[in-house]
Phi, psi and omega in degrees: 000120185259148179223073188298333181296317178297316181301319180297315183294326180291319180296324176296323185306311186265002187235010182229152180213158167189158181198169176184170183195135180230347181282145175273125182259140174289150182235025178272088185290344180293340182275001185244146175243133182263132175239134178238143181204167173236137179258125184227161173288127184298325185276313186265337185081003180288143178292148180251106183281140174066033172291144179277129181241119177229155175257115185301138179081002179228179174259008181285138179203163173202195184211147176284151182276189184291348175261009180080003184268149173216157174229135178221138182249128182234151173304132183298338181284346181273080184279338183257018181295148178237125179263128180256132180242126181232142177208135183300130179089008183225154172290136178291163180216140177245135183232129176285135180301324182296342179268000183260147168274172178288335185211162174061036172278143179239120182247119183261132175248142182263125180289150176229153175230153179210139179285151177293125176297166177305137182302325182295335178289326183276299183186178180293325180203171184295324180296323178297324178296318178296318178299319178296322177301315180291320181294332184266010183297328179291343178264317187277335186243168189298135176255005176234159177294143178228149176259121178247135168261132185222154173254131186237142176216141170224144179222152177228133173230146176259115189054249182254004185253125176287133181240345181208132178224128180226140177224153180203146164264126186231154170257131177241120175264096187281125181278162180303144177289348175266000183254150175271359179293143179280150175297148181251140183224145178213138178282132170268313179208141180214157178210160182207161167222128182223136177230086185290349177295339179278356184263005182057227182270359183245126176259118181261121181230154179248132167261144171123309178046231182304332177294327174306315181295316182292329179294342178284353176291095188290343177276323176283327182235066182297342180295346174303319183218313200244055166286169179303319181289323183288334180303327181293345181271358186240152169256135181240133178222154178277138170253178179297133177291163180216191177223155166231110191065233179264359185271132176282134182238121172280142179242122181243125173270143176221150176203158181287149180289155187299327184279353181279123185272322184290142178300123174236194189254163170214145183171207184229144173245129178253110190246126179296124187293328183285313185259344187063030175271148175284120178270313183210147171226134174232131184202168179227165174263138175290115185255018181300321178266092187297320183295314180295320180295321181296326180294340180281339188243324189272120178269317183208139179210161177297149182294335183261025180221145172249137181227140180206152181286142177241352181202132174217118178230133182230144177213138175223131179238138176247145177254154181240134174210132179054043176066017175235145181251147179213159180303130181241318185199146172212155182215136177235130174238121183233131174242133179234140176246134179247120175255123179270132179294140180066020174230143181280330185274153174235167180235137178246135176242140180231132179233145176235130179236123180216150180213135180233131176283129181249348178195156177208152174203180180292144184287133177208097184214158179275113185296327180293317178294319181296323179298329181275323189262345184297150180269142180278151182296345182268005185292146171252110191297325181292342177271346189253327189266162180272182184278195182274058187264358185228062187297330182292336182302323191281358187301320189264352186270134175292128185233167171282119181301124184295144168293151184304318178301326179291319178300316179295323181295320179299313180296319182293315181294320178301315181296318181296317183289327179293323184281352181281000000 
C-alpha cells in the first residue's frame, strides 16, 4: 500500500530552508544583561532538556538545551522582570531577575503526576481527540500574519567530530493558520564554521535550514502526518495524562498500522485539555524499510556509495499567550550512514537542526521588498553565509545555549582554520 503524499512531505522536511529579516535591530549590547541557569529535576537532580523559558509580560522567550542550560539576555533597565519556566510533567516556576546571579543559577522544578481521566470525559477514542485538535486550529492558533524573531542553529558531525556549525538570527513572517500561504523567512545575520577536510571525499550538506524547522508545525502543515487521508494510516491510543504547571495535558501515542508499507511516524502528542491545542509533539520515522526511508532524505550521492538514515528524532513545542498558541521551538536530529562499495568501513553523519522563537509581534512588512530578499526553500545555508567574523553582533540576542561539545567544536574548528 503506497502513500506517496507522505513520502513527498518527508523529503521536503530535511531538504528545504529559508529565513529572512527586515526589522532593524539595535546593537548596543551595553544595555543588556546576560543570565545563565540550568533547569533540573528537584528530586533526581537530572537536567531538563527543552524547558520553555519566557519573560512574563513580554514576548521574549528561549529554551533550555539538551543539558538543561539556558541563557537569556534582558534590558538592564528591566529590574522587576519575572522569568517563567515550564516543563511537561512538572510544576511551573517563576523567578525574579533580581534574585538571579549572572551565571551558575540552578532552577529546580518539582515533578507532578496525574491519572488519566475517564475516556468518556475526553472523547470516544484517542483518534477523535486528535481530530478535534486539528479542527480547532482556527480557534487556538493565529488567524493573522505574525512576525517572529528566532534563533536558528544547525550542526553536522562526522562520527564524533563536528565538521560544520551554522547559526542565524532570522525573521519569520508566520502566515495565518487558516491560510494555505507558506511562511516567509529572511536572514538578518548568520555565521558559520566549516572544516570540509574532516569529511574525507564526501561532502555532507543540508538543504532547508529554518524551513526544516517550520515544516514541523503540524497545525500549519498537517500534511506532514495528519491529513484526513493520512489519519487512516495510524493507530491512536491514550497514555497517562500529565501536567505542565496547572494545566492538564492529555497524552496520545500514535504509530502506523501494520498493513501500511511506506515508512510513517510514531510518537506522542501532548494536547492541552482545556483548549485541545497541541502543546508538544515528539516523534520518529519508522526506519524498518531502509531503502524507502533513504529515498525520503538523499538528494544526491556518489555512485559507489549507499546511504540510509539510522536515526530520526523530531520535536515541536508551542507557546501560549492571551489564549492563543504559536510556534515556539523545534528540533530535528538526523543520522545517516554511508557504506562505500568494496570497502569494509562505513561513515556516519549526524545533524541537528533547531530553532527557537525569541520575540514576536504583529506582522508589518513590505511585500515587494520581501519578494526580493526572502530566502528560497532550496538554499544550503553553509554555502550562503559568511564565517564567524562578527562576534560582537551576537551579544544582545537571546540564543539557544550551546551544548558543551558544540562550544568545544567551534573553538577547535576556528583554531584549525587559522593555522591553515
